[in-house]
DSSP file (Angstrom, degrees, kcal/mol; ACC not computed):
  #  RESIDUE AA STRUCTURE BP1 BP2  ACC     N-H-->O    O-->H-N    N-H-->O    O-->H-N    TCO  KAPPA ALPHA  PHI   PSI    X-CA   Y-CA   Z-CA
    1    1 A X              0   0    0      0, 0.0     0, 0.0     0, 0.0     0, 0.0   0.000 360.0 360.0 360.0 133.8 -183.7   58.0   34.5
    2    2 A X        -     0   0    0      1,-0.1     3,-0.1     3,-0.0     2,-0.0  -0.275 360.0-104.6 -66.5 152.4 -180.8   58.6   32.1
    3    3 A X        -     0   0    0      1,-0.1     2,-0.5     2,-0.0    -1,-0.1  -0.337  43.2 -88.9 -73.6 160.3 -178.4   55.8   31.4
    4    4 A X    >   -     0   0    0      1,-0.2     3,-1.6     2,-0.1     4,-0.2  -0.582  32.6-153.2 -71.2 115.9 -175.0   55.6   32.9
    5    5 A X  G >  S+     0   0    0     -2,-0.5     3,-1.1     1,-0.3    -1,-0.2   0.746  90.5  66.8 -66.1 -22.0 -172.6   57.5   30.5
    6    6 A X  G 3  S+     0   0    0      1,-0.2    -1,-0.3     3,-0.0    -2,-0.1   0.705  99.3  52.4 -71.0 -17.1 -169.6   55.5   31.7
    7    7 A X  G <  S+     0   0    0     -3,-1.6     2,-0.3     2,-0.0    -1,-0.2   0.438 101.2  73.3 -96.7   0.0 -171.2   52.4   30.1
    8    8 A X    <   -     0   0    0     -3,-1.1     2,-0.4    -4,-0.2     0, 0.0  -0.843  64.0-151.3-115.8 152.2 -171.7   54.0   26.7
    9    9 A X        -     0   0    0     -2,-0.3     5,-0.1     2,-0.0    -3,-0.0  -0.978  29.8-110.1-120.0 131.7 -169.3   54.9   24.0
   10   10 A X    >   -     0   0    0     -2,-0.4     3,-1.8     1,-0.2     4,-0.4  -0.316  23.3-128.0 -59.4 141.2 -170.0   57.7   21.6
   11   11 A X  G >  S+     0   0    0      1,-0.3     3,-1.1     2,-0.2    -1,-0.2   0.754 104.6  69.5 -63.8 -23.5 -170.7   56.5   18.1
   12   12 A X  G 3  S+     0   0    0      1,-0.2    -1,-0.3     3,-0.0    -2,-0.1   0.678  97.8  52.2 -69.0 -15.5 -168.1   58.8   16.6
   13   13 A X  G <  S+     0   0    0     -3,-1.8     2,-0.4     2,-0.1    -1,-0.2   0.508  84.7 100.5 -97.5  -5.6 -165.4   56.7   18.3
   14   14 A X  S <  S-     0   0    0     -3,-1.1     2,-0.1    -4,-0.4    -3,-0.0  -0.667  79.3-118.1 -81.2 130.3 -166.5   53.4   16.9
   15   15 A X        -     0   0    0     -2,-0.4     3,-0.1     1,-0.1    -2,-0.1  -0.419  24.6-172.3 -68.5 141.1 -164.5   52.3   13.9
   16   16 A X  S    S+     0   0    0      1,-0.1     2,-0.3     2,-0.1    -1,-0.1   0.529  74.2  21.5-109.0 -11.4 -166.4   51.9   10.7
   17   17 A X  S    S-     0   0    0      1,-0.1    -1,-0.1     2,-0.0     5,-0.1  -0.906 100.8 -74.2-141.2 172.6 -163.5   50.3    8.7
   18   18 A X    >   -     0   0    0     -2,-0.3     3,-1.4     1,-0.1     4,-0.3  -0.184  53.7 -99.1 -64.5 164.5 -160.3   48.5    9.7
   19   19 A X  T 3  S+     0   0    0      1,-0.3     3,-0.2     2,-0.1    -1,-0.1   0.861 122.7  25.3 -55.7 -41.2 -157.4   50.5   11.1
   20   20 A X  T >  S+     0   0    0      1,-0.2     3,-1.4     2,-0.1    -1,-0.3   0.172  89.4 111.7-108.9  16.9 -155.5   50.7    7.8
   21   21 A X  T <  S+     0   0    0     -3,-1.4    -1,-0.2     1,-0.3    -2,-0.1   0.712  74.6  54.0 -65.1 -22.1 -158.5   50.3    5.5
   22   22 A X  T 3  S+     0   0    0     -4,-0.3    -1,-0.3    -3,-0.2     2,-0.2   0.515  87.2  98.7 -92.8  -5.1 -158.3   53.9    4.2
   23   23 A X    <   -     0   0    0     -3,-1.4     3,-0.3     1,-0.1    30,-0.2  -0.509  62.9-148.2 -82.2 153.6 -154.7   53.7    3.1
   24   24 A X    >>  +     0   0    0     28,-2.2     3,-2.2    -2,-0.2     4,-1.2   0.311  63.0 109.4-104.9   8.4 -153.8   53.0   -0.5
   25   25 A X  T 34 S+     0   0    0      1,-0.3     5,-0.3    27,-0.3    -1,-0.2   0.807  79.1  56.4 -61.0 -26.1 -150.5   51.0   -0.4
   26   26 A X  T 34 S+     0   0    0     -3,-0.3    -1,-0.3     1,-0.2    -2,-0.1   0.686 111.0  45.6 -74.4 -15.0 -152.2   47.8   -1.5
   27   27 A X  T <4 S+     0   0    0     -3,-2.2     2,-0.3     1,-0.1    -2,-0.2   0.607 119.0  30.7-103.0 -15.7 -153.5   49.7   -4.6
   28   28 A X  S  < S-     0   0    0     -4,-1.2     2,-0.9    -3,-0.1     3,-0.1  -0.927  83.6-104.3-137.6 162.3 -150.3   51.5   -5.7
   29   29 A X     >  -     0   0    0     -2,-0.3     4,-2.0     1,-0.2     5,-0.2  -0.813  32.5-159.2 -85.3 108.3 -146.5   51.0   -5.6
   30   30 A X  H  > S+     0   0    0     -2,-0.9     4,-2.5    -5,-0.3     5,-0.2   0.871  86.4  54.6 -62.1 -39.3 -145.6   53.4   -2.8
   31   31 A X  H  > S+     0   0    0      1,-0.2     4,-2.2     2,-0.2    -1,-0.2   0.915 110.0  45.4 -63.8 -42.3 -142.0   53.7   -3.8
   32   32 A X  H  > S+     0   0    0      2,-0.2     4,-2.5     1,-0.2    -1,-0.2   0.849 111.4  54.4 -69.4 -31.4 -142.9   54.7   -7.4
   33   33 A X  H  X S+     0   0    0     -4,-2.0     4,-2.6     2,-0.2    -2,-0.2   0.922 108.3  48.7 -64.5 -43.3 -145.4   57.1   -6.0
   34   34 A X  H  X S+     0   0    0     -4,-2.5     4,-2.0     2,-0.2    -2,-0.2   0.936 112.5  48.2 -61.1 -46.6 -142.8   58.7   -3.8
   35   35 A X  H  X S+     0   0    0     -4,-2.2     4,-2.3     1,-0.2     5,-0.2   0.912 113.4  47.1 -60.6 -43.6 -140.4   59.0   -6.8
   36   36 A X  H  X S+     0   0    0     -4,-2.5     4,-1.9     1,-0.2    -1,-0.2   0.885 111.1  51.6 -66.4 -38.2 -143.1   60.5   -9.0
   37   37 A X  H  < S+     0   0    0     -4,-2.6    -1,-0.2     1,-0.2    -2,-0.2   0.857 113.4  44.8 -67.2 -34.0 -144.2   63.0   -6.3
   38   38 A X  H  < S+     0   0    0     -4,-2.0    -2,-0.2    -5,-0.2    -1,-0.2   0.882 121.2  36.7 -77.6 -38.5 -140.6   64.2   -5.8
   39   39 A X  H  < S+     0   0    0     -4,-2.3     2,-0.4    -5,-0.2    -2,-0.2   0.641 107.3  74.4 -90.7 -14.9 -139.8   64.5   -9.5
   40   40 A X     <  -     0   0    0     -4,-1.9     0, 0.0    -5,-0.2     0, 0.0  -0.774  69.5-143.5-102.6 142.2 -143.1   65.7  -10.8
   41   41 A X  S    S+     0   0    0     -2,-0.4     2,-0.9     1,-0.1    -1,-0.1   0.605  81.4  92.9 -74.2  -8.4 -144.5   69.2  -10.3
   42   42 A X        +     0   0    0     -6,-0.2     3,-0.1     1,-0.1    -2,-0.1  -0.758  37.2 154.8 -91.6 108.7 -147.9   67.7   -9.8
   43   43 A X     >  +     0   0    0     -2,-0.9     4,-2.7     1,-0.1     5,-0.3  -0.125  23.2 133.7-119.1  34.5 -148.6   67.0   -6.2
   44   44 A X  H  > S+     0   0    0      1,-0.2     4,-2.9     2,-0.2     5,-0.4   0.865  70.5  50.9 -56.2 -42.6 -152.4   67.2   -6.4
   45   45 A X  H  > S+     0   0    0      1,-0.2     4,-2.3     2,-0.2    -1,-0.2   0.932 114.6  43.3 -63.3 -44.7 -153.0   64.1   -4.4
   46   46 A X  H  4 S+     0   0    0      1,-0.2     4,-0.4     2,-0.2    -2,-0.2   0.855 118.4  44.8 -70.4 -33.5 -150.8   65.3   -1.6
   47   47 A X  H  < S+     0   0    0     -4,-2.7    -2,-0.2     2,-0.2    -1,-0.2   0.881 125.0  29.9 -76.5 -38.0 -152.2   68.8   -1.7
   48   48 A X  H  < S+     0   0    0     -4,-2.9    -3,-0.2    -5,-0.3    -2,-0.2   0.815 138.7   6.0 -95.1 -33.4 -155.8   67.9   -1.9
   49   49 A X    ><  +     0   0    0     -4,-2.3     3,-0.5    -5,-0.4     4,-0.2  -0.505  63.9 157.3-152.3  75.1 -156.2   64.6   -0.1
   50   50 A X  G >   +     0   0    0     -4,-0.4     3,-1.4     1,-0.2     8,-0.1   0.681  56.5  85.7 -76.9 -16.7 -153.0   63.4    1.6
   51   51 A X  G 3  S+     0   0    0      1,-0.3    -1,-0.2   -28,-0.1     4,-0.1   0.783  81.5  56.5 -65.3 -31.1 -154.7   61.1    4.1
   52   52 A X  G <  S+     0   0    0     -3,-0.5   -28,-2.2   -29,-0.1     2,-0.5   0.722  91.9  85.2 -71.3 -16.2 -154.9   57.9    2.0
   53   53 A X  S <  S-     0   0    0     -3,-1.4     5,-0.1    -4,-0.2   -30,-0.0  -0.726  95.8-108.3 -83.9 127.3 -151.1   58.1    1.5
   54   54 A X    >>  -     0   0    0     -2,-0.5     4,-2.0     1,-0.1     3,-0.6  -0.195  21.7-122.3 -55.8 145.3 -149.3   56.4    4.4
   55   55 A X  H 3> S+     0   0    0      1,-0.3     4,-2.5     2,-0.2     5,-0.2   0.839 111.6  60.0 -60.7 -33.1 -147.6   58.8    6.7
   56   56 A X  H 3> S+     0   0    0      1,-0.2     4,-2.1     2,-0.2    -1,-0.3   0.892 106.3  47.4 -61.8 -38.6 -144.2   57.1    6.1
   57   57 A X  H <> S+     0   0    0     -3,-0.6     4,-2.3     2,-0.2    -2,-0.2   0.902 110.9  50.6 -68.9 -41.1 -144.5   57.9    2.4
   58   58 A X  H  X S+     0   0    0     -4,-2.0     4,-2.3     1,-0.2    -2,-0.2   0.892 111.1  49.2 -63.5 -38.6 -145.4   61.5    3.1
   59   59 A X  H  X S+     0   0    0     -4,-2.5     4,-2.8     2,-0.2    -2,-0.2   0.910 109.8  51.5 -66.1 -41.8 -142.4   61.8    5.4
   60   60 A X  H  X S+     0   0    0     -4,-2.1     4,-2.1     2,-0.2    -2,-0.2   0.906 110.5  48.6 -61.7 -41.2 -140.2   60.2    2.7
   61   61 A X  H  X S+     0   0    0     -4,-2.3     4,-2.1     2,-0.2    -2,-0.2   0.927 111.8  49.1 -63.6 -45.2 -141.5   62.7    0.2
   62   62 A X  H  X S+     0   0    0     -4,-2.3     4,-2.4     1,-0.2    -2,-0.2   0.917 110.4  50.7 -60.5 -44.3 -140.9   65.6    2.6
   63   63 A X  H  X S+     0   0    0     -4,-2.8     4,-2.6     1,-0.2    -1,-0.2   0.885 108.6  52.1 -63.1 -38.0 -137.3   64.4    3.3
   64   64 A X  H  X S+     0   0    0     -4,-2.1     4,-2.4     2,-0.2    -1,-0.2   0.899 109.3  50.1 -64.1 -39.5 -136.6   64.2   -0.4
   65   65 A X  H  X S+     0   0    0     -4,-2.1     4,-2.3     2,-0.2    -2,-0.2   0.907 111.0  49.2 -63.3 -41.8 -137.8   67.8   -0.8
   66   66 A X  H  X S+     0   0    0     -4,-2.4     4,-2.5     2,-0.2    -2,-0.2   0.933 112.4  47.1 -64.0 -45.9 -135.6   68.9    2.0
   67   67 A X  H  X S+     0   0    0     -4,-2.6     4,-2.6     1,-0.2    -2,-0.2   0.900 112.0  50.9 -63.5 -40.0 -132.5   67.1    0.6
   68   68 A X  H  X S+     0   0    0     -4,-2.4     4,-2.1     2,-0.2    -1,-0.2   0.899 111.0  48.7 -63.2 -40.5 -133.2   68.6   -2.8
   69   69 A X  H  X S+     0   0    0     -4,-2.3     4,-1.7     2,-0.2    -2,-0.2   0.911 111.1  49.7 -66.3 -42.5 -133.5   72.1   -1.3
   70   70 A X  H  X S+     0   0    0     -4,-2.5     4,-1.7     1,-0.2    -2,-0.2   0.926 111.9  48.4 -60.8 -45.3 -130.2   71.6    0.6
   71   71 A X  H  X S+     0   0    0     -4,-2.6     4,-1.8     1,-0.2    -1,-0.2   0.873 109.9  51.5 -65.6 -36.9 -128.4   70.4   -2.6
   72   72 A X  H  < S+     0   0    0     -4,-2.1    -1,-0.2     1,-0.2    -2,-0.2   0.821 110.4  49.2 -70.5 -29.5 -129.8   73.3   -4.7
   73   73 A X  H  < S+     0   0    0     -4,-1.7    -1,-0.2     1,-0.2    -2,-0.2   0.808 112.4  47.8 -78.4 -29.5 -128.6   75.9   -2.1
   74   74 A X  H  <        0   0    0     -4,-1.7    -2,-0.2     1,-0.2    -1,-0.2   0.842 360.0 360.0 -75.6 -33.7 -125.1   74.3   -1.9
   75   75 A X     <        0   0    0     -4,-1.8    -1,-0.2    -5,-0.2    -2,-0.1   0.447 360.0 360.0 -85.0 360.0 -124.6   74.1   -5.6
């Protein structure tokens, strides 16, 4: 007889690291990363593998791009 599915949890839902274990803020200065991403044409990390960068940092970078675009259109 098959086991009761309500008592089992799929292995794909079990965490294999801590909730924030894959983020890199403990390894880099996030503020300097944001500044470098905004001022540098090289966005390889964000284009190729954005997930280790905290979402707050990615949003800050995006907002800086939007403000820069607005300012360039006004001027």
